[in-house]
N, C-alpha and C positions, 0 to 999 in steps of 0.2 A: 573153150570155158576152161578156167583157171581152180583146176583141183585143190589148190591150196586154201580156197575160200570156203570149201567144204569142210567142217571141223574133222570128222572123222579120217581124211584124207591128211588132214593137216597134223593130226596126233600120231597117225602110222608113220608119217613123214621124220617125224621129230623121233619117235622111238626107232625106227632104223639108222637116222642118223647116229644116235647115242651107241646103239649095238653096234655100227661100224667102227666109231671112234673109242669103242671099248674093246674089238675085236683088234684092232691098231695097239693099242696098249697092251694087251695081254701078249700080243706078238713080241713087243719088247721084253715084255718080262722072260719070256721063256729064250729068247736069243741073249739076254744077260744072265741065264741061268749060273754060269759058272764066272759071272765077272766080280773079282772081289769088292765086297762093300755095297755092293747093288742090293736094294732093298724093293720090292715085289711093290706094284703101283696098281690101282683100279680106278674107276669111274665112280663118283657117288651115286647110288641109286636113283634112276629116272622113275619119278613118282606121278600119279596124276596130278597134285600140285602143280609140278615143273611143267607138266603137257598142258595144263589150264591157263599157267601164268605164260608161256609160248604163245597159245590162241589168240589171247588176248590183246597180243602186242606189245611191243617197248612201253616199259613204264617212263613216266615222265620222271626228266632227272636222270635217267640213267646215262651212263657215258658211250657215247657212239663208237664206234669200232672204228679202228684206223692202225695203219701200219706204221708202226714208228721207226724201223729202220726199211733200208733199200731191200734187204733179203726176206722179209716178212711176207706172208702169203695173206691176202687177205681174203677173209671167208666169205663163202659164197652166199652163204644163209645168216640170218641171227642167230639161229638155235645151236649153234656148233660152237659157241663161245660160251655157253651157260653150263658147259658138261667141265665138272672141276676133277682133275686128278687128284686120289690121296695116296698116301704110302698105307700100302695094304701088305704087311710082311707075312708070309703063309705059315712061317715058323720059327724058332730061334734061330738067330743066325749062324753060320758055320765058322770054322776057325778062321777063315778067310773075310767073316763080316757079310757074305751073302745070304739073304732071307728069302730066297726063291724056292718053292717046291716045286718041280715040274708037275707032279700028280694033282697039287689043288691047281695049278694054273691050265691044265689040260682039261679038267671038269668044268674050270670059268668057261673056257675056250669053248665046247660041246654045249655048255648052257646058252652062251650067247648065240652059239649057232642055230641053236631050236627055237630060240626067240626069234631071231631075225626070219626064219623061215614061216614060223606062225603069221608075223606082223606082212609079209610079202603074201603070205595067202589071203590074210584077210582084206589086203589092197587089190589084191587080183579080182577076188569074190566081188569087192565093192563096185570095181570098173564093170565088171561081167553084167551087176544089177543096172548100173547107169547104161550099159548098151541096148538092155531089155527095154527098159524105159523110153529111151529115143528111138529103139526099132519099132515100138508101139505108138509113139507118138504123144507119148506123154498121158494116155488115156488110161 
């Protein structure tokens, strides 16, 4: 059974992929908190419209994903490419030009972690419901 064909599981998978990519970007921000000239980045918000667009499949005329350099990593799924990193300065830049506030970044990390835990919990509950249906023979 392919769970990606069930809309709820597909939407939760897309949300978890977004949150995973966001956590990676936030970790980069924290790691560069003292780098001169570094500006914090974040992903654009993941909306219901984004999930709907992902579930409806690729749009006609959309460019195909490809690795243009030998060192590029080819995405495993199509949804990771739709997440766009944008500049998101937390505060005014310091003397060295750095615009990362660790407090703000840690709040974003905590929020991302809570959302990820909620998505995995919903995914697990959905799987449990499928197990109940299969165990009862679909009746």
